[in-house]
C-alpha positions as CSV (number, residue, x, y, z in Angstrom):
1,M,0.0,0.0,0.0
2,I,1.0,3.6,-0.7
3,A,0.4,6.3,1.9
4,H,0.3,9.8,0.8
5,V,1.0,12.0,3.8
6,V,0.4,15.7,3.7
7,L,1.1,18.1,6.6
8,V,-0.4,21.5,6.4
9,T,-0.7,24.8,8.4
10,P,-3.6,26.7,7.2
11,R,-3.4,30.5,6.8
12,S,-4.4,32.1,9.9
13,D,-6.5,34.7,7.9
14,L,-8.8,32.2,6.2
15,S,-12.4,33.4,6.2
16,A,-15.3,31.0,7.2
17,S,-16.2,30.6,3.4
18,E,-12.6,29.8,2.5
19,R,-12.5,27.1,5.3
20,A,-15.8,25.8,3.9
21,A,-14.4,25.6,0.4
22,A,-11.3,23.9,1.6
23,I,-13.4,21.2,3.3
24,E,-15.4,20.7,0.3
25,T,-12.4,20.5,-1.9
26,L,-11.0,17.9,0.3
27,R,-14.0,15.9,0.4
28,R,-14.3,15.9,-3.3
29,A,-10.7,14.7,-3.7
30,A,-11.1,11.9,-1.3
31,S,-14.6,10.7,-2.7
32,D,-14.4,11.5,-6.4
33,V,-11.3,9.6,-7.1
34,P,-11.8,5.9,-7.1
35,E,-8.0,5.2,-6.5
36,V,-8.3,6.6,-3.0
37,L,-8.8,3.6,-0.8
38,R,-8.9,5.5,2.5
39,C,-8.8,9.2,3.5
40,R,-8.1,10.5,7.0
41,I,-7.6,13.9,8.2
42,G,-6.5,15.0,11.8
43,R,-5.4,17.9,13.8
44,R,-2.0,17.8,15.8
45,V,-2.1,16.7,19.3
46,K,0.4,18.1,21.6
47,H,1.0,16.1,24.8
48,G,3.8,18.3,26.4
49,L,6.0,15.6,27.6
50,P,9.8,16.2,26.8
51,G,11.1,14.8,23.6
52,Y,10.6,14.9,20.0
53,E,7.5,17.2,20.2
54,Q,9.8,20.2,21.2
55,R,12.4,19.6,18.5
56,M,10.0,19.8,15.7
57,P,10.9,22.8,13.5
58,H,7.4,23.6,12.2
59,N,4.0,23.1,13.8
60,Y,1.9,21.7,11.0
61,E,-1.6,21.8,12.4
62,L,-3.2,19.2,10.1
63,A,-2.4,15.9,8.7
64,L,-4.0,14.3,5.7
65,L,-3.4,10.7,5.0
66,L,-4.5,9.1,1.8
67,E,-4.0,5.3,1.0
68,F,-3.5,3.8,-2.3
69,R,-3.3,0.2,-3.6
70,D,0.1,1.0,-5.5
71,I,2.2,3.6,-7.2
72,D,0.2,3.4,-10.3
73,A,-3.0,4.2,-8.3
74,L,-1.1,7.1,-6.5
75,Q,0.0,8.5,-9.9
76,R,-3.5,8.5,-11.4
77,Y,-4.7,10.3,-8.4
78,L,-1.9,13.0,-8.6
79,K,-3.0,13.6,-12.4
80,A,-6.8,13.9,-11.5
81,P,-8.6,17.1,-11.7
82,A,-9.8,16.7,-8.0
83,H,-6.1,16.6,-6.9
84,E,-5.3,19.6,-9.0
85,A,-7.9,21.6,-7.2
86,L,-6.6,20.2,-3.9
87,G,-3.0,21.3,-4.9
88,R,-4.2,24.8,-5.6
89,L,-6.0,24.8,-2.4
90,F,-2.7,23.9,-0.5
91,S,-0.8,26.7,-2.5
92,T,-3.3,29.4,-1.7
93,A,-4.9,28.3,1.8
94,S,-1.9,27.2,3.5
95,S,1.1,29.0,5.2
96,A,3.2,25.8,5.1
97,A,2.6,22.3,3.4
98,I,4.7,19.3,2.9
99,A,3.9,16.0,1.2
100,Y,5.7,12.7,1.3
101,D,4.7,9.1,-0.2
102,Y,5.6,5.9,1.7
103,E,5.3,2.3,1.0
104,I,3.4,0.8,4.1
105,V,3.6,-2.9,5.0
106,E,2.8,-5.2,7.7
107,P,5.7,-5.6,10.4
108,A,6.5,-9.0,9.3
109,D,7.1,-7.8,5.7
110,T,9.6,-5.0,6.4
111,A,12.8,-6.7,5.4
112,H,12.8,-5.3,1.9
113,L,12.2,-1.7,3.2
114,F,15.7,-1.7,4.6
115,M,17.5,-3.0,1.6
116,V,19.3,-0.1,-0.2
């Protein structure tokens, strides 16, 4: 499985209508593209215990996790009009955003992940 992980900090000056439009754009990207197996979004949780939390260079407020069967499905999604709209949204409605893609496997199947 491929996980498309996007971390975002929305612009602080977004209006209520811009926020509603952002939510609708996200909903469409997740539901209108059949390659998306699963879509989850969450807000960052801070627990305050010393450690990694304090060493993060940027506070990305939201995480978007999309799951795809394989690389081909991810690439079809990335070329879809719904993703293009989402990409424009992240460009205009966020103060910071990053995206990474990961191959995700069960713990018993990890050996090939560490072969370089």
